C-alpha positions as CSV (number, residue, x, y, z in Angstrom):
1,X,127.1,115.2,76.8
2,X,129.4,113.3,74.4
3,X,128.0,113.4,70.9
4,X,128.1,110.8,68.2
5,X,129.1,111.6,64.6
6,X,126.0,110.9,62.5
7,X,125.2,110.6,58.8
8,X,128.6,110.7,57.0
9,X,126.8,111.5,53.8
10,X,125.0,114.6,55.2
11,X,128.2,115.7,56.9
12,X,130.1,115.4,53.6
13,X,127.5,117.6,51.9
14,X,127.6,120.1,54.7
15,X,131.3,120.4,54.4
16,X,131.3,121.4,50.7
17,X,131.8,125.1,51.5
18,X,134.9,124.2,53.5
19,X,136.5,121.8,51.0
20,X,139.8,122.7,49.4
21,X,139.3,123.1,45.6
22,X,141.7,121.3,43.3
23,X,142.5,122.1,39.7
24,X,141.7,119.5,37.1
25,X,144.4,118.4,34.7
26,X,145.4,115.4,32.6
27,X,147.9,114.5,35.3
28,X,147.5,113.5,38.8
29,X,145.6,116.1,40.9
30,X,147.9,118.5,42.7
31,X,148.6,117.8,46.4
32,X,147.4,120.0,49.1
33,X,149.7,122.8,50.0
34,X,151.2,123.0,53.5
35,X,149.0,125.9,54.3
36,X,146.7,128.6,52.9
37,X,147.2,132.3,53.6
38,X,144.2,133.8,55.4
39,X,142.5,136.5,53.4
40,X,142.5,140.1,54.6
41,X,140.1,140.8,57.5
42,X,139.9,137.2,58.4
43,X,141.5,135.4,61.3
44,X,141.7,131.9,62.8
45,X,142.0,133.3,66.3
46,X,139.1,132.8,68.7
47,X,137.6,135.9,70.4
48,X,139.2,137.0,73.7
49,X,136.0,135.8,75.5
50,X,136.7,132.2,74.4
51,X,139.4,131.9,77.2
52,X,136.6,131.7,79.8
53,X,134.8,128.8,78.0
54,X,135.8,125.5,79.5
55,X,136.2,122.3,77.4
56,X,133.0,120.8,79.0
57,X,131.0,124.0,78.4
58,X,128.2,123.9,75.8
59,X,129.1,125.8,72.6
60,X,126.1,124.6,70.4
61,X,122.6,124.2,71.7
62,X,120.3,122.4,69.2
63,X,116.9,123.9,69.5
64,X,114.1,122.0,67.7
65,X,116.0,118.7,67.7
66,X,115.3,115.4,69.5
67,X,111.6,115.4,68.7
68,X,111.6,111.7,67.9
69,X,113.1,110.6,71.2
70,X,115.5,108.3,69.4
71,X,118.6,107.0,71.2
72,X,121.7,109.0,70.4
73,X,119.9,112.3,69.9
74,X,122.0,115.3,70.6
75,X,120.7,118.6,72.1
76,X,124.1,120.2,72.9
77,X,127.7,120.1,71.9
78,X,130.6,120.9,74.2
79,X,133.6,123.0,73.2
80,X,135.9,120.0,73.4
81,X,133.7,117.8,71.2
82,X,133.2,120.6,68.6
83,X,136.9,121.5,68.4
84,X,137.7,117.8,67.9
85,X,135.3,117.6,65.0
86,X,136.2,120.9,63.4
87,X,139.9,120.1,63.6
88,X,139.4,116.7,62.1
89,X,137.4,118.2,59.2
90,X,139.5,121.2,58.4
91,X,142.3,122.4,60.7
92,X,142.7,126.2,61.0
93,X,139.2,127.3,60.1
94,X,138.8,131.0,60.1
95,X,136.4,132.5,62.6
96,X,133.7,133.0,60.0
97,X,134.1,129.4,58.7
98,X,134.0,128.0,62.2
99,X,130.7,129.8,63.0
100,X,129.2,128.7,59.6
101,X,130.2,125.1,60.3
102,X,128.7,125.2,63.8
103,X,125.3,126.4,62.4
104,X,125.4,123.8,59.6
105,X,126.3,121.0,62.0
106,X,123.5,121.9,64.4
107,X,121.0,121.5,61.5
108,X,122.6,118.1,60.5
109,X,122.1,116.8,64.1
110,X,118.4,117.8,64.1
111,X,117.7,116.6,60.6
112,X,119.4,113.3,61.1
113,X,117.3,112.7,64.2
114,X,114.2,113.0,62.0
115,X,115.8,110.6,59.5
116,X,116.4,108.0,62.3
117,X,112.8,108.4,63.5
118,X,111.8,107.2,60.0
119,X,114.3,104.3,60.1
120,X,116.2,105.6,57.1
121,X,119.6,104.6,58.6
122,X,118.5,100.9,58.1
123,X,117.7,101.1,54.4
124,X,120.0,99.4,51.8
125,X,120.6,102.6,49.9
126,X,121.8,104.4,53.0
127,X,124.2,101.6,53.8
128,X,125.6,101.5,50.3
129,X,126.2,105.3,50.3
130,X,127.8,105.1,53.8
131,X,130.3,102.5,52.5
132,X,131.1,104.7,49.4
133,X,131.6,107.9,51.4
134,X,133.7,106.0,54.0
135,X,136.0,104.9,51.2
136,X,136.2,108.5,50.0
137,X,137.1,109.7,53.5
138,X,139.8,107.0,53.7
139,X,141.3,108.4,50.5
140,X,141.4,111.8,52.0
141,X,143.0,110.4,55.1
142,X,145.6,108.7,53.0
143,X,146.3,112.0,51.2
144,X,146.6,113.8,54.5
145,X,148.9,111.1,55.8
146,X,151.4,111.5,53.0
147,X,151.1,115.3,53.1
148,X,152.2,115.3,56.7
149,X,155.0,112.8,55.9
150,X,156.4,115.2,53.3
151,X,155.9,118.4,55.3
152,X,159.4,118.4,56.8
153,X,162.4,118.1,54.5
154,X,166.0,117.4,55.7
155,X,168.4,120.4,55.5
156,X,170.7,118.5,53.1
157,X,167.9,118.0,50.6
158,X,166.9,121.7,50.8
159,X,170.5,122.8,50.2
160,X,170.8,120.3,47.3
161,X,167.7,121.7,45.6
162,X,169.0,125.3,46.2
163,X,172.3,124.6,44.5
164,X,170.8,122.6,41.6
165,X,168.2,125.3,40.9
166,X,170.2,128.4,41.6
167,X,168.8,130.2,38.5
168,X,165.4,130.1,40.0
169,X,166.5,132.2,42.9
170,X,168.0,135.0,41.0
171,X,166.6,138.5,41.4
172,X,167.4,141.6,39.4
173,X,166.6,145.2,38.9
174,X,165.7,145.7,35.3
175,X,164.6,148.4,32.9
176,X,162.1,147.7,30.1
177,X,160.7,149.4,27.1
178,X,157.5,148.2,25.6
179,X,156.9,148.9,21.9
180,X,153.3,148.3,20.9
181,X,152.6,147.1,17.4
182,X,148.8,147.8,17.2
183,X,147.4,151.4,16.8
184,X,145.1,152.5,19.6
185,X,143.4,155.2,17.4
186,X,141.7,154.7,14.0
187,X,143.5,157.6,12.4
188,X,146.9,155.9,12.9
189,X,147.9,153.4,10.2
190,X,149.3,150.1,11.4
191,X,153.0,149.8,10.5
192,X,154.0,147.0,8.2
193,X,156.1,144.2,9.6
194,X,159.2,145.7,8.0
195,X,158.4,149.2,9.4
196,X,157.8,147.8,12.9
197,X,161.0,145.8,12.8
198,X,163.0,148.8,11.8
199,X,161.5,151.0,14.5
200,X,162.2,148.4,17.2
201,X,165.9,148.2,16.2
202,X,166.0,152.0,16.0
203,X,164.8,152.3,19.6
204,X,167.2,149.6,20.7
205,X,170.2,151.4,19.1
206,X,169.1,154.7,20.6
207,X,169.1,153.1,24.1
208,X,172.5,151.5,23.4
209,X,173.8,155.0,22.5
210,X,172.6,156.4,25.9
211,X,169.2,157.6,25.0
212,X,166.8,158.5,27.8
213,X,164.7,155.4,28.6
214,X,161.6,157.3,29.7
215,X,161.6,159.4,26.5
216,X,162.0,156.4,24.3
217,X,159.1,154.6,26.1
218,X,156.8,157.6,25.7
219,X,157.7,158.0,22.0
220,X,156.9,154.3,21.4
221,X,153.5,154.7,23.0
222,X,152.6,158.0,21.4
223,X,153.5,156.5,18.0
224,X,150.6,154.1,18.4
225,X,148.2,156.7,19.8
226,X,148.6,155.5,23.4
227,X,148.5,158.6,25.6
228,X,147.5,157.2,28.9
229,X,149.6,156.0,31.8
230,X,153.1,154.8,31.0
231,X,154.0,151.2,32.0
232,X,156.6,150.8,34.7
233,X,160.1,151.2,33.2
234,X,162.0,150.3,36.4
235,X,161.3,146.7,37.5
236,X,162.6,146.1,41.0
237,X,163.5,142.7,42.5
238,X,162.3,140.7,39.5
239,X,162.8,136.9,39.3
240,X,162.8,134.7,36.2
241,X,159.3,133.4,37.0
242,X,157.9,137.0,36.8
243,X,158.7,137.2,33.1
244,X,157.3,135.2,30.2
245,X,159.3,132.0,29.6
246,X,160.6,133.3,26.3
247,X,162.1,136.3,28.0
248,X,163.8,134.6,30.9
249,X,167.1,134.8,29.0
250,X,167.3,138.4,30.2
251,X,168.8,137.0,33.4
252,X,171.9,135.9,31.5
253,X,172.8,139.5,30.7
254,X,175.6,141.3,32.5
255,X,174.9,144.5,34.4
256,X,174.6,147.4,32.0
257,X,173.8,145.2,29.0
258,X,170.7,145.6,26.8
259,X,168.9,142.7,25.4
260,X,167.7,141.9,21.9
261,X,164.0,142.6,21.3
262,X,161.5,140.0,22.3
263,X,158.7,140.3,19.8
264,X,155.2,139.1,20.6
265,X,152.0,139.6,18.5
266,X,151.0,142.7,20.4
267,X,154.3,144.3,21.3
268,X,158.1,144.1,21.5
269,X,160.0,144.2,24.7
270,X,163.6,145.4,25.3
271,X,165.4,145.0,28.6
272,X,168.4,146.4,30.4
273,X,170.1,144.6,33.2
274,X,170.7,147.1,36.0
275,X,171.9,144.7,38.8
276,X,171.6,141.1,39.7
277,X,171.9,139.0,42.9
278,X,170.8,135.7,44.3
279,X,168.3,135.3,47.1
280,X,169.9,133.7,50.2
281,X,168.8,130.2,51.2
282,X,167.2,131.5,54.4
283,X,164.8,133.6,52.4
284,X,163.7,130.9,49.9
285,X,163.8,127.9,52.2
286,X,160.0,127.9,52.9
287,X,159.3,127.9,49.1
288,X,161.8,125.1,48.6
289,X,160.1,123.0,51.3
290,X,156.7,123.6,49.6
291,X,158.1,122.6,46.2
292,X,159.7,119.4,47.5
293,X,156.5,118.5,49.4
294,X,154.4,119.1,46.3
295,X,156.8,117.1,44.0
296,X,156.8,114.2,46.4
297,X,153.0,114.3,46.7
298,X,152.6,114.3,42.9
299,X,155.0,111.4,42.6
300,X,153.2,109.4,45.2
301,X,149.8,110.0,43.7
302,X,151.1,109.2,40.2
303,X,152.6,105.9,41.5
304,X,149.4,104.9,43.2
305,X,147.3,105.9,40.2
306,X,149.4,104.0,37.7
307,X,149.2,100.9,39.8
308,X,145.5,100.8,39.4
309,X,144.3,99.7,36.0
310,X,140.5,99.2,35.9
311,X,139.2,96.8,33.2
312,X,135.5,97.4,32.4
313,X,133.2,94.7,30.9
314,X,132.3,96.3,27.6
315,X,129.3,94.0,27.2
316,X,127.9,95.8,30.3
317,X,129.3,99.3,30.0
318,X,129.6,99.5,26.2
319,X,132.7,100.4,24.3
320,X,134.7,103.5,25.3
321,X,133.8,106.5,23.2
322,X,136.7,108.1,21.3
323,X,137.1,111.9,21.6
324,X,135.4,113.7,18.7
325,X,137.8,115.1,16.2
326,X,137.8,118.9,15.9
327,X,135.6,120.3,13.1
328,X,137.3,121.6,10.0
329,X,136.4,123.2,6.8
330,X,132.8,123.9,6.0
331,X,131.7,122.3,9.3
332,X,133.9,124.4,11.5
333,X,132.3,127.0,13.7
334,X,132.0,130.4,12.1
335,X,134.4,133.0,13.3
336,X,132.7,135.6,15.5
337,X,132.6,139.1,13.9
338,X,135.5,141.2,15.0
339,X,137.2,138.3,16.7
340,X,140.6,138.7,15.0
341,X,140.5,142.4,15.4
342,X,139.8,142.2,19.1
343,X,142.7,139.8,19.6
344,X,145.0,141.8,17.4
345,X,144.2,145.1,19.2
346,X,144.6,143.6,22.7
347,X,146.8,145.8,24.8
348,X,150.2,144.4,25.8
349,X,150.2,142.7,29.1
350,X,151.0,144.9,32.0
351,X,154.1,143.9,34.0
352,X,153.5,142.1,37.3
353,X,153.0,144.5,40.2
354,X,154.9,144.1,43.3
């Protein structure tokens, strides 16, 4: 039988596990991406046996429902009806998510029947909430509308972005020496700033003179009592975004050149440019399309947000509270014991792994 969608409020609550989380910020919320990679060992494919299930066949049987005998009660849901609902809620559900949603939806159908038996659908509170949730769903529909509008980008716009942002698509093979500045053993005295600066320059000059990069790296680690595994020296197919922003200038080096030292609180980094090339447009086109899509979505959301300027009646709501100023001096929170030492002795960040 054809089912009716009931209780938007309950359905919205039930869908919480399937909602796409968004990161909060001071700017407009980020738009939805064009797709999400399925996690390992998960699939959106139906089992092979699903091929034998007809659109009109029942895929959910609600046992324990329809006790009230109310009109519109549902005891079964067909494949066609379930897929229409699931695809409207969240296209591309994984197999596990689809099964979880079906179980939750069956409970909603049964519980809502009990609510109708009590006449709760006629209460003023229910109607107010229905209107509010309906508006929320319309906002989601608007978001999805624009997302679909911006999903496809013209080739000319993609090529223009590729040319204007060519540096973003550089890739290089690099070599890197990490020179830690914090001892890993208590018996090793921390070098002074002058001593550390002199040692960094010494290592760089030795590398410029043809010194073995692996030997120089091991010596820099042993000097600080670090005897464990050696960080990767050879960095293959690196892009500017894989380095800290203050180190991206490495990509301006010519092949064979060695950089100046990049000094951070925990370590210094020296690079050598081995080789450099630019990724072809065909390889980065999907990323460009996503970037253009997200930029257009942010712009659209920002335009709509800025056009709405609520004015609240302060006599009713009260004045807006100003953010509290950070505490200073005697009223500032006490520093936790060992906090500075822990931060100072933090190991240098490991390079991104391919």
